C-alpha positions in Angstrom: -257.2 29.7 118.3 -253.5 30.3 117.1 -253.6 29.6 113.6 -249.5 29.8 111.9 -248.6 30.6 108.2 -248.2 33.7 106.4 -250.4 35.6 105.3 -250.4 35.7 101.2 -249.0 39.7 101.4 -246.8 38.2 102.4 -246.1 34.7 99.8 -246.7 37.5 96.7 -243.5 39.6 98.0 -241.6 36.9 98.3 -242.4 35.5 94.8 -241.1 39.0 93.9 -238.1 38.9 95.2 -237.3 36.0 94.4 -238.5 36.5 90.8 -236.2 39.8 91.0 -234.1 37.2 91.9 -233.9 34.7 89.2 -234.5 37.6 86.5 -231.1 38.5 88.0 -229.4 35.1 87.4 -230.7 34.2 83.8 -229.0 37.6 82.6 -225.5 36.3 84.1 -226.2 32.9 82.7 -227.5 34.6 79.6 -223.9 36.9 79.4 -221.6 33.7 80.1 -223.4 31.5 77.6 -222.5 34.6 74.7 -218.9 34.6 76.4 -218.6 31.1 75.7 -220.2 31.6 72.0 -217.0 34.3 70.8 -214.7 32.5 72.6 -215.6 29.0 70.5 -215.4 31.0 67.8 -212.0 33.0 68.0 -210.5 29.3 69.0 -211.6 27.9 66.1 -210.8 30.8 63.6 -206.9 30.7 64.8 -207.5 27.3 64.9 -207.7 27.2 61.3 -205.4 30.6 60.0 -202.4 28.4 61.9 -202.7 25.1 60.6 -204.2 26.9 56.9 -200.2 29.2 57.6 -198.6 25.3 58.2 -199.7 23.8 55.1 -198.3 26.9 53.0 -195.4 25.6 50.9 -195.4 21.5 52.1 -196.6 20.8 49.2 -194.2 23.3 47.2 -193.8 27.1 47.0 -197.2 28.9 46.9 -197.5 31.1 44.1 -198.0 34.7 44.7 -201.1 35.6 44.8 -204.7 35.7 47.7 -207.6 32.8 47.9 -210.6 33.3 49.7 -212.7 30.4 50.3 -215.0 29.4 52.5 -214.5 27.2 55.8 -217.4 25.8 57.6 -219.1 29.2 59.1 -215.6 30.6 58.9 -214.2 32.6 55.8 -210.4 32.0 55.1 -207.8 34.5 53.1 -205.0 33.6 51.8 -202.7 36.6 50.2 -199.0 35.5 49.4 -197.0 38.6 47.9 -192.9 39.0 47.3 -191.3 40.4 50.6 -187.8 42.3 50.1 -186.4 43.5 46.8 -184.5 40.0 46.0 -181.6 38.8 46.0 -178.8 39.9 45.6 -176.4 38.9 42.5 -174.7 35.6 42.1 -171.1 34.7 40.4 -169.0 32.6 39.6 -169.9 28.5 41.0 -172.8 29.9 43.7 -174.4 31.2 40.4 -175.7 27.7 40.0 -177.4 27.2 43.0 -181.1 28.4 43.2 -181.3 31.2 46.3 -184.2 31.6 48.7 -186.5 33.9 48.1 -188.7 35.6 51.9 -192.5 35.1 51.0 -194.9 37.0 53.0 -197.9 34.5 53.6 -200.8 36.0 55.3 -204.1 34.6 56.8 -207.5 36.1 57.4 -210.3 34.1 59.0 -213.7 36.1 59.6 -216.7 34.4 60.9 -219.1 37.5 59.2 -222.5 35.4 61.1 -221.9 38.4 63.8 -222.7 41.3 64.3 -219.6 42.8 64.3 -218.0 41.0 61.7 -214.9 39.4 63.6 -211.6 38.3 63.1 -208.6 36.5 63.3 -206.0 37.7 60.8 -202.0 35.7 61.2 -198.5 36.3 58.8 -195.5 34.9 58.3 -192.6 35.2 56.3 -191.3 32.0 54.9 -188.3 31.2 53.1 -188.9 30.1 49.2 -186.7 28.2 47.3 -186.5 28.9 43.1 -186.9 31.9 40.8 
């Protein structure tokens, strides 16, 4: 009588090959999810930094100085400093109009939960009126 089927050895070899292939696939998916999480964090930090830059000076001239706060899982640092040497001296009727001055606005958003800590830094110059 001729029996068809697989021997125990053939089944064990097939299972070992399947285990190796599945291990490689799981490692690939794991790396993909890690990259996806890092990209999500980078995009969130960039959006927060960009919206912070846009908000500086909306409600009035920004005050010089540095502020650090926490927004969700991000750590945000905003620094506003004077830029340049100042405005040229005005005489006559032009002396009465306020002279705009430039300030440098630097926003750094980091997420220290990663190892190593990562951050996004955006910087711009703004013209503000007043002394």
